[in-house]
PyMOL Python script that loads the backbone (N, CA, C, O; Angstrom):
from pymol import cmd

cmd.read_pdbstr("""\
ATOM      1  N   MET A   1       0.855  -1.179   0.000  1.00  0.00           N
ATOM      2  CA  MET A   1       0.000   0.000   0.000  1.00  0.00           C
ATOM      3  C   MET A   1       0.897   1.238   0.000  1.00  0.00           C
ATOM      4  O   MET A   1       1.790   1.360   0.838  1.00  0.00           O
ATOM      5  N   ASP A   2       0.658   2.162  -0.946  1.00  0.00           N
ATOM      6  CA  ASP A   2       1.495   3.360  -0.976  1.00  0.00           C
ATOM      7  C   ASP A   2       0.876   4.472  -0.131  1.00  0.00           C
ATOM      8  O   ASP A   2      -0.234   4.340   0.384  1.00  0.00           O
ATOM      9  N   HIS A   3       1.617   5.563  -0.004  1.00  0.00           N
ATOM     10  CA  HIS A   3       1.209   6.678   0.857  1.00  0.00           C
ATOM     11  C   HIS A   3      -0.157   7.228   0.467  1.00  0.00           C
ATOM     12  O   HIS A   3      -0.977   7.492   1.346  1.00  0.00           O
ATOM     13  N   ASP A   4      -0.432   7.413  -0.851  1.00  0.00           N
ATOM     14  CA  ASP A   4      -1.714   7.977  -1.278  1.00  0.00           C
ATOM     15  C   ASP A   4      -2.882   7.072  -0.916  1.00  0.00           C
ATOM     16  O   ASP A   4      -3.960   7.555  -0.569  1.00  0.00           O
ATOM     17  N   GLU A   5      -2.669   5.744  -0.997  1.00  0.00           N
ATOM     18  CA  GLU A   5      -3.753   4.843  -0.651  1.00  0.00           C
ATOM     19  C   GLU A   5      -4.146   4.978   0.810  1.00  0.00           C
ATOM     20  O   GLU A   5      -5.305   4.769   1.166  1.00  0.00           O
ATOM     21  N   LEU A   6      -3.190   5.325   1.653  1.00  0.00           N
ATOM     22  CA  LEU A   6      -3.497   5.521   3.068  1.00  0.00           C
ATOM     23  C   LEU A   6      -4.444   6.702   3.286  1.00  0.00           C
ATOM     24  O   LEU A   6      -5.180   6.731   4.272  1.00  0.00           O
ATOM     25  N   HIS A   7      -4.429   7.661   2.385  1.00  0.00           N
ATOM     26  CA  HIS A   7      -5.234   8.877   2.546  1.00  0.00           C
ATOM     27  C   HIS A   7      -6.479   8.894   1.665  1.00  0.00           C
ATOM     28  O   HIS A   7      -7.243   9.859   1.702  1.00  0.00           O
ATOM     29  N   ALA A   8      -6.698   7.845   0.876  1.00  0.00           N
ATOM     30  CA  ALA A   8      -7.922   7.753   0.102  1.00  0.00           C
ATOM     31  C   ALA A   8      -9.072   7.507   1.075  1.00  0.00           C
ATOM     32  O   ALA A   8      -8.890   6.884   2.121  1.00  0.00           O
ATOM     33  N   GLY A   9     -10.246   7.997   0.723  1.00  0.00           N
ATOM     34  CA  GLY A   9     -11.383   7.752   1.596  1.00  0.00           C
ATOM     35  C   GLY A   9     -12.558   8.638   1.253  1.00  0.00           C
ATOM     36  O   GLY A   9     -12.553   9.364   0.259  1.00  0.00           O
ATOM     37  N   LEU A  10     -13.553   8.560   2.094  1.00  0.00           N
ATOM     38  CA  LEU A  10     -14.750   9.379   1.950  1.00  0.00           C
ATOM     39  C   LEU A  10     -14.558  10.647   2.761  1.00  0.00           C
ATOM     40  O   LEU A  10     -14.172  10.597   3.929  1.00  0.00           O
ATOM     41  N   TYR A  11     -14.827  11.776   2.140  1.00  0.00           N
ATOM     42  CA  TYR A  11     -14.661  13.063   2.805  1.00  0.00           C
ATOM     43  C   TYR A  11     -15.939  13.874   2.717  1.00  0.00           C
ATOM     44  O   TYR A  11     -16.735  13.725   1.790  1.00  0.00           O
ATOM     45  N   GLU A  12     -16.113  14.737   3.708  1.00  0.00           N
ATOM     46  CA  GLU A  12     -17.214  15.692   3.747  1.00  0.00           C
ATOM     47  C   GLU A  12     -16.606  17.072   3.966  1.00  0.00           C
ATOM     48  O   GLU A  12     -15.943  17.324   4.972  1.00  0.00           O
ATOM     49  N   ILE A  13     -16.842  17.950   3.012  1.00  0.00           N
ATOM     50  CA  ILE A  13     -16.360  19.333   3.081  1.00  0.00           C
ATOM     51  C   ILE A  13     -17.585  20.214   3.265  1.00  0.00           C
ATOM     52  O   ILE A  13     -18.515  20.164   2.460  1.00  0.00           O
ATOM     53  N   ARG A  14     -17.590  21.025   4.328  1.00  0.00           N
ATOM     54  CA  ARG A  14     -18.722  21.935   4.566  1.00  0.00           C
ATOM     55  C   ARG A  14     -18.255  23.368   4.386  1.00  0.00           C
ATOM     56  O   ARG A  14     -17.194  23.762   4.871  1.00  0.00           O
ATOM     57  N   VAL A  15     -19.072  24.141   3.679  1.00  0.00           N
ATOM     58  CA  VAL A  15     -18.747  25.539   3.411  1.00  0.00           C
ATOM     59  C   VAL A  15     -19.950  26.422   3.718  1.00  0.00           C
ATOM     60  O   VAL A  15     -21.095  25.969   3.723  1.00  0.00           O
ATOM     61  N   GLN A  16     -19.659  27.686   3.971  1.00  0.00           N
ATOM     62  CA  GLN A  16     -20.706  28.699   4.152  1.00  0.00           C
ATOM     63  C   GLN A  16     -21.119  29.144   2.761  1.00  0.00           C
ATOM     64  O   GLN A  16     -20.271  29.504   1.945  1.00  0.00           O
ATOM     65  N   GLY A  17     -22.400  29.121   2.488  1.00  0.00           N
ATOM     66  CA  GLY A  17     -22.905  29.518   1.181  1.00  0.00           C
ATOM     67  C   GLY A  17     -23.715  28.386   0.573  1.00  0.00           C
ATOM     68  O   GLY A  17     -23.618  27.233   0.992  1.00  0.00           O
ATOM     69  N   VAL A  18     -24.511  28.740  -0.420  1.00  0.00           N
ATOM     70  CA  VAL A  18     -25.429  27.777  -1.023  1.00  0.00           C
ATOM     71  C   VAL A  18     -24.996  27.460  -2.450  1.00  0.00           C
ATOM     72  O   VAL A  18     -24.892  28.343  -3.301  1.00  0.00           O
ATOM     73  N   LEU A  19     -24.749  26.177  -2.686  1.00  0.00           N
ATOM     74  CA  LEU A  19     -24.520  25.654  -4.032  1.00  0.00           C
ATOM     75  C   LEU A  19     -25.532  24.542  -4.258  1.00  0.00           C
ATOM     76  O   LEU A  19     -25.818  23.771  -3.343  1.00  0.00           O
ATOM     77  N   ASP A  20     -26.070  24.452  -5.454  1.00  0.00           N
ATOM     78  CA  ASP A  20     -27.009  23.361  -5.714  1.00  0.00           C
ATOM     79  C   ASP A  20     -26.276  22.186  -6.356  1.00  0.00           C
ATOM     80  O   ASP A  20     -25.074  22.249  -6.615  1.00  0.00           O
ATOM     81  N   ASP A  21     -27.030  21.111  -6.607  1.00  0.00           N
ATOM     82  CA  ASP A  21     -26.411  19.879  -7.088  1.00  0.00           C
ATOM     83  C   ASP A  21     -25.794  20.009  -8.478  1.00  0.00           C
ATOM     84  O   ASP A  21     -25.046  19.124  -8.894  1.00  0.00           O
ATOM     85  N   ARG A  22     -26.083  21.082  -9.203  1.00  0.00           N
ATOM     86  CA  ARG A  22     -25.453  21.278 -10.514  1.00  0.00           C
ATOM     87  C   ARG A  22     -23.954  21.509 -10.395  1.00  0.00           C
ATOM     88  O   ARG A  22     -23.238  21.396 -11.390  1.00  0.00           O
ATOM     89  N   TRP A  23     -23.461  21.830  -9.200  1.00  0.00           N
ATOM     90  CA  TRP A  23     -22.031  22.026  -8.975  1.00  0.00           C
ATOM     91  C   TRP A  23     -21.280  20.711  -8.839  1.00  0.00           C
ATOM     92  O   TRP A  23     -20.054  20.717  -8.728  1.00  0.00           O
ATOM     93  N   SER A  24     -21.974  19.597  -8.844  1.00  0.00           N
ATOM     94  CA  SER A  24     -21.338  18.293  -8.670  1.00  0.00           C
ATOM     95  C   SER A  24     -20.219  18.063  -9.687  1.00  0.00           C
ATOM     96  O   SER A  24     -19.152  17.570  -9.322  1.00  0.00           O
ATOM     97  N   ALA A  25     -20.440  18.406 -10.933  1.00  0.00           N
ATOM     98  CA  ALA A  25     -19.416  18.205 -11.969  1.00  0.00           C
ATOM     99  C   ALA A  25     -18.158  19.031 -11.664  1.00  0.00           C
ATOM    100  O   ALA A  25     -17.041  18.558 -11.874  1.00  0.00           O
ATOM    101  N   TRP A  26     -18.337  20.255 -11.172  1.00  0.00           N
ATOM    102  CA  TRP A  26     -17.195  21.122 -10.824  1.00  0.00           C
ATOM    103  C   TRP A  26     -16.351  20.480  -9.725  1.00  0.00           C
ATOM    104  O   TRP A  26     -15.128  20.613  -9.701  1.00  0.00           O
ATOM    105  N   PHE A  27     -17.036  19.778  -8.813  1.00  0.00           N
ATOM    106  CA  PHE A  27     -16.350  19.118  -7.701  1.00  0.00           C
ATOM    107  C   PHE A  27     -16.133  17.629  -7.989  1.00  0.00           C
ATOM    108  O   PHE A  27     -16.330  16.786  -7.114  1.00  0.00           O
ATOM    109  N   ASP A  28     -15.731  17.322  -9.203  1.00  0.00           N
ATOM    110  CA  ASP A  28     -15.305  15.968  -9.599  1.00  0.00           C
ATOM    111  C   ASP A  28     -16.348  14.890  -9.327  1.00  0.00           C
ATOM    112  O   ASP A  28     -15.999  13.761  -8.983  1.00  0.00           O
ATOM    113  N   GLY A  29     -17.632  15.233  -9.480  1.00  0.00           N
ATOM    114  CA  GLY A  29     -18.699  14.255  -9.331  1.00  0.00           C
ATOM    115  C   GLY A  29     -19.135  13.976  -7.905  1.00  0.00           C
ATOM    116  O   GLY A  29     -19.952  13.083  -7.680  1.00  0.00           O
ATOM    117  N   LEU A  30     -18.607  14.719  -6.928  1.00  0.00           N
ATOM    118  CA  LEU A  30     -19.027  14.524  -5.546  1.00  0.00           C
ATOM    119  C   LEU A  30     -20.451  15.047  -5.358  1.00  0.00           C
ATOM    120  O   LEU A  30     -20.928  15.881  -6.128  1.00  0.00           O
ATOM    121  N   ARG A  31     -21.118  14.541  -4.319  1.00  0.00           N
ATOM    122  CA  ARG A  31     -22.488  14.977  -4.012  1.00  0.00           C
ATOM    123  C   ARG A  31     -22.437  16.370  -3.397  1.00  0.00           C
ATOM    124  O   ARG A  31     -21.668  16.617  -2.468  1.00  0.00           O
ATOM    125  N   VAL A  32     -23.255  17.276  -3.917  1.00  0.00           N
ATOM    126  CA  VAL A  32     -23.329  18.654  -3.418  1.00  0.00           C
ATOM    127  C   VAL A  32     -24.757  18.906  -2.960  1.00  0.00           C
ATOM    128  O   VAL A  32     -25.703  18.742  -3.730  1.00  0.00           O
ATOM    129  N   SER A  33     -24.910  19.310  -1.688  1.00  0.00           N
ATOM    130  CA  SER A  33     -26.245  19.597  -1.154  1.00  0.00           C
ATOM    131  C   SER A  33     -26.158  20.734  -0.149  1.00  0.00           C
ATOM    132  O   SER A  33     -25.151  20.906   0.538  1.00  0.00           O
ATOM    133  N   SER A  34     -27.242  21.511  -0.077  1.00  0.00           N
ATOM    134  CA  SER A  34     -27.289  22.659   0.831  1.00  0.00           C
ATOM    135  C   SER A  34     -28.405  22.463   1.848  1.00  0.00           C
ATOM    136  O   SER A  34     -29.359  21.722   1.613  1.00  0.00           O
ATOM    137  N   ASP A  35     -28.263  23.148   2.992  1.00  0.00           N
ATOM    138  CA  ASP A  35     -29.288  23.067   4.030  1.00  0.00           C
ATOM    139  C   ASP A  35     -29.944  24.431   4.235  1.00  0.00           C
ATOM    140  O   ASP A  35     -29.561  25.419   3.607  1.00  0.00           O
ATOM    141  N   GLN A  36     -30.933  24.470   5.116  1.00  0.00           N
ATOM    142  CA  GLN A  36     -31.685  25.690   5.374  1.00  0.00           C
ATOM    143  C   GLN A  36     -30.838  26.776   6.028  1.00  0.00           C
ATOM    144  O   GLN A  36     -31.186  27.955   5.959  1.00  0.00           O
ATOM    145  N   ALA A  37     -29.733  26.395   6.658  1.00  0.00           N
ATOM    146  CA  ALA A  37     -28.866  27.353   7.349  1.00  0.00           C
ATOM    147  C   ALA A  37     -27.911  28.073   6.395  1.00  0.00           C
ATOM    148  O   ALA A  37     -27.136  28.932   6.815  1.00  0.00           O
ATOM    149  N   GLY A  38     -27.971  27.719   5.110  1.00  0.00           N
ATOM    150  CA  GLY A  38     -27.097  28.373   4.147  1.00  0.00           C
ATOM    151  C   GLY A  38     -25.710  27.753   4.060  1.00  0.00           C
ATOM    152  O   GLY A  38     -24.751  28.420   3.669  1.00  0.00           O
ATOM    153  N   HIS A  39     -25.602  26.480   4.422  1.00  0.00           N
ATOM    154  CA  HIS A  39     -24.346  25.753   4.338  1.00  0.00           C
ATOM    155  C   HIS A  39     -24.443  24.704   3.237  1.00  0.00           C
ATOM    156  O   HIS A  39     -25.511  24.142   2.995  1.00  0.00           O
ATOM    157  N   THR A  40     -23.337  24.450   2.584  1.00  0.00           N
ATOM    158  CA  THR A  40     -23.279  23.426   1.550  1.00  0.00           C
ATOM    159  C   THR A  40     -22.329  22.325   1.989  1.00  0.00           C
ATOM    160  O   THR A  40     -21.263  22.589   2.545  1.00  0.00           O
ATOM    161  N   THR A  41     -22.733  21.087   1.729  1.00  0.00           N
ATOM    162  CA  THR A  41     -21.897  19.922   1.989  1.00  0.00           C
ATOM    163  C   THR A  41     -21.493  19.312   0.654  1.00  0.00           C
ATOM    164  O   THR A  41     -22.330  19.075  -0.218  1.00  0.00           O
ATOM    165  N   ILE A  42     -20.197  19.063   0.511  1.00  0.00           N
ATOM    166  CA  ILE A  42     -19.640  18.418  -0.671  1.00  0.00           C
ATOM    167  C   ILE A  42     -19.043  17.117  -0.165  1.00  0.00           C
ATOM    168  O   ILE A  42     -18.108  17.136   0.636  1.00  0.00           O
ATOM    169  N   ALA A  43     -19.570  15.987  -0.621  1.00  0.00           N
ATOM    170  CA  ALA A  43     -19.168  14.716  -0.016  1.00  0.00           C
ATOM    171  C   ALA A  43     -19.003  13.619  -1.045  1.00  0.00           C
ATOM    172  O   ALA A  43     -19.657  13.608  -2.087  1.00  0.00           O
ATOM    173  N   GLY A  44     -18.104  12.689  -0.723  1.00  0.00           N
ATOM    174  CA  GLY A  44     -17.915  11.515  -1.552  1.00  0.00           C
ATOM    175  C   GLY A  44     -16.493  11.015  -1.492  1.00  0.00           C
ATOM    176  O   GLY A  44     -15.688  11.484  -0.688  1.00  0.00           O
ATOM    177  N   PRO A  45     -16.184  10.046  -2.360  1.00  0.00           N
ATOM    178  CA  PRO A  45     -14.852   9.452  -2.352  1.00  0.00           C
ATOM    179  C   PRO A  45     -13.806  10.391  -2.941  1.00  0.00           C
ATOM    180  O   PRO A  45     -14.023  11.020  -3.977  1.00  0.00           O
ATOM    181  N   VAL A  46     -12.671  10.470  -2.262  1.00  0.00           N
ATOM    182  CA  VAL A  46     -11.530  11.274  -2.721  1.00  0.00           C
ATOM    183  C   VAL A  46     -10.337  10.313  -2.795  1.00  0.00           C
ATOM    184  O   VAL A  46      -9.977   9.704  -1.787  1.00  0.00           O
ATOM    185  N   PRO A  47      -9.724  10.170  -3.972  1.00  0.00           N
ATOM    186  CA  PRO A  47      -8.712   9.132  -4.146  1.00  0.00           C
ATOM    187  C   PRO A  47      -7.403   9.343  -3.394  1.00  0.00           C
ATOM    188  O   PRO A  47      -6.744   8.369  -3.031  1.00  0.00           O
ATOM    189  N   ASP A  48      -7.009  10.600  -3.152  1.00  0.00           N
ATOM    190  CA  ASP A  48      -5.723  10.837  -2.495  1.00  0.00           C
ATOM    191  C   ASP A  48      -5.656  12.277  -1.994  1.00  0.00           C
ATOM    192  O   ASP A  48      -6.575  13.067  -2.215  1.00  0.00           O
ATOM    193  N   GLN A  49      -4.568  12.603  -1.323  1.00  0.00           N
ATOM    194  CA  GLN A  49      -4.401  13.941  -0.749  1.00  0.00           C
ATOM    195  C   GLN A  49      -4.314  15.020  -1.826  1.00  0.00           C
ATOM    196  O   GLN A  49      -4.797  16.133  -1.618  1.00  0.00           O
ATOM    197  N   ALA A  50      -3.711  14.712  -2.963  1.00  0.00           N
ATOM    198  CA  ALA A  50      -3.630  15.702  -4.044  1.00  0.00           C
ATOM    199  C   ALA A  50      -5.033  16.081  -4.516  1.00  0.00           C
ATOM    200  O   ALA A  50      -5.309  17.256  -4.761  1.00  0.00           O
ATOM    201  N   ALA A  51      -5.913  15.098  -4.643  1.00  0.00           N
ATOM    202  CA  ALA A  51      -7.294  15.374  -5.055  1.00  0.00           C
ATOM    203  C   ALA A  51      -8.022  16.184  -3.992  1.00  0.00           C
ATOM    204  O   ALA A  51      -8.789  17.088  -4.323  1.00  0.00           O
ATOM    205  N   LEU A  52      -7.792  15.873  -2.723  1.00  0.00           N
ATOM    206  CA  LEU A  52      -8.417  16.630  -1.636  1.00  0.00           C
ATOM    207  C   LEU A  52      -7.977  18.089  -1.676  1.00  0.00           C
ATOM    208  O   LEU A  52      -8.800  18.996  -1.547  1.00  0.00           O
ATOM    209  N   HIS A  53      -6.690  18.310  -1.853  1.00  0.00           N
ATOM    210  CA  HIS A  53      -6.195  19.687  -1.928  1.00  0.00           C
ATOM    211  C   HIS A  53      -6.750  20.402  -3.159  1.00  0.00           C
ATOM    212  O   HIS A  53      -6.994  21.607  -3.115  1.00  0.00           O
ATOM    213  N   GLY A  54      -6.950  19.673  -4.249  1.00  0.00           N
ATOM    214  CA  GLY A  54      -7.568  20.255  -5.436  1.00  0.00           C
ATOM    215  C   GLY A  54      -8.995  20.705  -5.161  1.00  0.00           C
ATOM    216  O   GLY A  54      -9.412  21.774  -5.606  1.00  0.00           O
ATOM    217  N   LEU A  55      -9.744  19.887  -4.428  1.00  0.00           N
ATOM    218  CA  LEU A  55     -11.116  20.262  -4.065  1.00  0.00           C
ATOM    219  C   LEU A  55     -11.126  21.495  -3.166  1.00  0.00           C
ATOM    220  O   LEU A  55     -11.957  22.387  -3.335  1.00  0.00           O
ATOM    221  N   LEU A  56     -10.201  21.538  -2.213  1.00  0.00           N
ATOM    222  CA  LEU A  56     -10.132  22.699  -1.320  1.00  0.00           C
ATOM    223  C   LEU A  56      -9.742  23.957  -2.086  1.00  0.00           C
ATOM    224  O   LEU A  56     -10.197  25.049  -1.745  1.00  0.00           O
ATOM    225  N   ALA A  57      -8.913  23.824  -3.107  1.00  0.00           N
ATOM    226  CA  ALA A  57      -8.555  24.970  -3.952  1.00  0.00           C
ATOM    227  C   ALA A  57      -9.779  25.472  -4.707  1.00  0.00           C
ATOM    228  O   ALA A  57      -9.934  26.679  -4.896  1.00  0.00           O
ATOM    229  N   LYS A  58     -10.649  24.566  -5.141  1.00  0.00           N
ATOM    230  CA  LYS A  58     -11.871  24.975  -5.839  1.00  0.00           C
ATOM    231  C   LYS A  58     -12.793  25.746  -4.892  1.00  0.00           C
ATOM    232  O   LYS A  58     -13.407  26.737  -5.287  1.00  0.00           O
ATOM    233  N   VAL A  59     -12.885  25.286  -3.638  1.00  0.00           N
ATOM    234  CA  VAL A  59     -13.678  26.006  -2.631  1.00  0.00           C
ATOM    235  C   VAL A  59     -13.100  27.414  -2.466  1.00  0.00           C
ATOM    236  O   VAL A  59     -13.839  28.399  -2.458  1.00  0.00           O
ATOM    237  N   ARG A  60     -11.786  27.498  -2.335  1.00  0.00           N
ATOM    238  CA  ARG A  60     -11.113  28.793  -2.186  1.00  0.00           C
ATOM    239  C   ARG A  60     -11.396  29.686  -3.398  1.00  0.00           C
ATOM    240  O   ARG A  60     -11.706  30.867  -3.243  1.00  0.00           O
ATOM    241  N   ASP A  61     -11.288  29.123  -4.594  1.00  0.00           N
ATOM    242  CA  ASP A  61     -11.483  29.904  -5.809  1.00  0.00           C
ATOM    243  C   ASP A  61     -12.901  30.467  -5.919  1.00  0.00           C
ATOM    244  O   ASP A  61     -13.110  31.507  -6.542  1.00  0.00           O
ATOM    245  N   LEU A  62     -13.874  29.780  -5.314  1.00  0.00           N
ATOM    246  CA  LEU A  62     -15.258  30.275  -5.306  1.00  0.00           C
ATOM    247  C   LEU A  62     -15.482  31.319  -4.217  1.00  0.00           C
ATOM    248  O   LEU A  62     -16.532  31.960  -4.181  1.00  0.00           O
ATOM    249  N   GLY A  63     -14.504  31.494  -3.329  1.00  0.00           N
ATOM    250  CA  GLY A  63     -14.631  32.480  -2.252  1.00  0.00           C
ATOM    251  C   GLY A  63     -15.572  32.046  -1.144  1.00  0.00           C
ATOM    252  O   GLY A  63     -16.107  32.883  -0.417  1.00  0.00           O
ATOM    253  N   LEU A  64     -15.776  30.737  -1.012  1.00  0.00           N
ATOM    254  CA  LEU A  64     -16.681  30.236   0.026  1.00  0.00           C
ATOM    255  C   LEU A  64     -15.900  29.959   1.308  1.00  0.00           C
ATOM    256  O   LEU A  64     -14.899  29.244   1.271  1.00  0.00           O
ATOM    257  N   PRO A  65     -16.338  30.510   2.439  1.00  0.00           N
ATOM    258  CA  PRO A  65     -15.662  30.230   3.700  1.00  0.00           C
ATOM    259  C   PRO A  65     -15.749  28.732   4.043  1.00  0.00           C
ATOM    260  O   PRO A  65     -16.833  28.148   4.029  1.00  0.00           O
ATOM    261  N   LEU A  66     -14.611  28.130   4.345  1.00  0.00           N
ATOM    262  CA  LEU A  66     -14.535  26.725   4.711  1.00  0.00           C
ATOM    263  C   LEU A  66     -14.950  26.552   6.167  1.00  0.00           C
ATOM    264  O   LEU A  66     -14.403  27.211   7.051  1.00  0.00           O
ATOM    265  N   LEU A  67     -15.909  25.673   6.420  1.00  0.00           N
ATOM    266  CA  LEU A  67     -16.370  25.418   7.783  1.00  0.00           C
ATOM    267  C   LEU A  67     -15.705  24.178   8.375  1.00  0.00           C
ATOM    268  O   LEU A  67     -15.291  24.183   9.535  1.00  0.00           O
ATOM    269  N   SER A  68     -15.604  23.108   7.571  1.00  0.00           N
ATOM    270  CA  SER A  68     -14.983  21.889   8.092  1.00  0.00           C
ATOM    271  C   SER A  68     -14.612  20.948   6.954  1.00  0.00           C
ATOM    272  O   SER A  68     -15.190  20.988   5.868  1.00  0.00           O
ATOM    273  N   VAL A  69     -13.632  20.105   7.239  1.00  0.00           N
ATOM    274  CA  VAL A  69     -13.257  18.995   6.361  1.00  0.00           C
ATOM    275  C   VAL A  69     -13.180  17.778   7.264  1.00  0.00           C
ATOM    276  O   VAL A  69     -12.466  17.777   8.267  1.00  0.00           O
ATOM    277  N   ARG A  70     -13.917  16.748   6.901  1.00  0.00           N
ATOM    278  CA  ARG A  70     -13.994  15.567   7.776  1.00  0.00           C
ATOM    279  C   ARG A  70     -13.848  14.298   6.949  1.00  0.00           C
ATOM    280  O   ARG A  70     -14.519  14.122   5.932  1.00  0.00           O
ATOM    281  N   ARG A  71     -12.968  13.426   7.395  1.00  0.00           N
ATOM    282  CA  ARG A  71     -12.879  12.108   6.786  1.00  0.00           C
ATOM    283  C   ARG A  71     -13.939  11.238   7.440  1.00  0.00           C
ATOM    284  O   ARG A  71     -13.986  11.121   8.665  1.00  0.00           O
ATOM    285  N   MET A  72     -14.786  10.630   6.628  1.00  0.00           N
ATOM    286  CA  MET A  72     -15.915   9.872   7.151  1.00  0.00           C
ATOM    287  C   MET A  72     -15.584   8.397   7.228  1.00  0.00           C
ATOM    288  O   MET A  72     -14.810   7.875   6.426  1.00  0.00           O
ATOM    289  N   ASP A  73     -16.177   7.739   8.196  1.00  0.00           N
ATOM    290  CA  ASP A  73     -16.077   6.295   8.327  1.00  0.00           C
ATOM    291  C   ASP A  73     -16.888   5.685   7.187  1.00  0.00           C
ATOM    292  O   ASP A  73     -18.053   6.043   7.019  1.00  0.00           O
ATOM    293  N   PRO A  74     -16.311   4.771   6.395  1.00  0.00           N
ATOM    294  CA  PRO A  74     -17.045   4.178   5.269  1.00  0.00           C
ATOM    295  C   PRO A  74     -18.343   3.491   5.672  1.00  0.00           C
ATOM    296  O   PRO A  74     -19.214   3.286   4.827  1.00  0.00           O
ATOM    297  N   GLY A  75     -18.492   3.134   6.940  1.00  0.00           N
ATOM    298  CA  GLY A  75     -19.718   2.490   7.401  1.00  0.00           C
ATOM    299  C   GLY A  75     -20.902   3.421   7.548  1.00  0.00           C
ATOM    300  O   GLY A  75     -22.021   2.962   7.777  1.00  0.00           O
ATOM    301  N   HIS A  76     -20.678   4.740   7.419  1.00  0.00           N
ATOM    302  CA  HIS A  76     -21.762   5.716   7.620  1.00  0.00           C
ATOM    303  C   HIS A  76     -22.332   6.167   6.315  1.00  0.00           C
ATOM    304  O   HIS A  76     -23.251   6.986   6.293  1.00  0.00           O
TER     305      HIS A  76
END
""", "prot")
cmd.dss("prot")
cmd.show_as("cartoon", "prot")
cmd.util.cbc("prot")
cmd.orient("prot")
């Protein structure tokens, strides 16, 4: 197992602001959903740390405040 495989997994990125599911393609096919509080969750499988940093750069480029990044247990 190489270093990148150790960091592959399911991630949940939460941001301040509302994006609808049409943004899924921009975020490499991850699920994009918003709640009533005006927060958006971007979630799904991320193959490695480089891909995760790429997703975070996209959040930055949109000017959305980052609330949290969480690696999820695959059982959830």
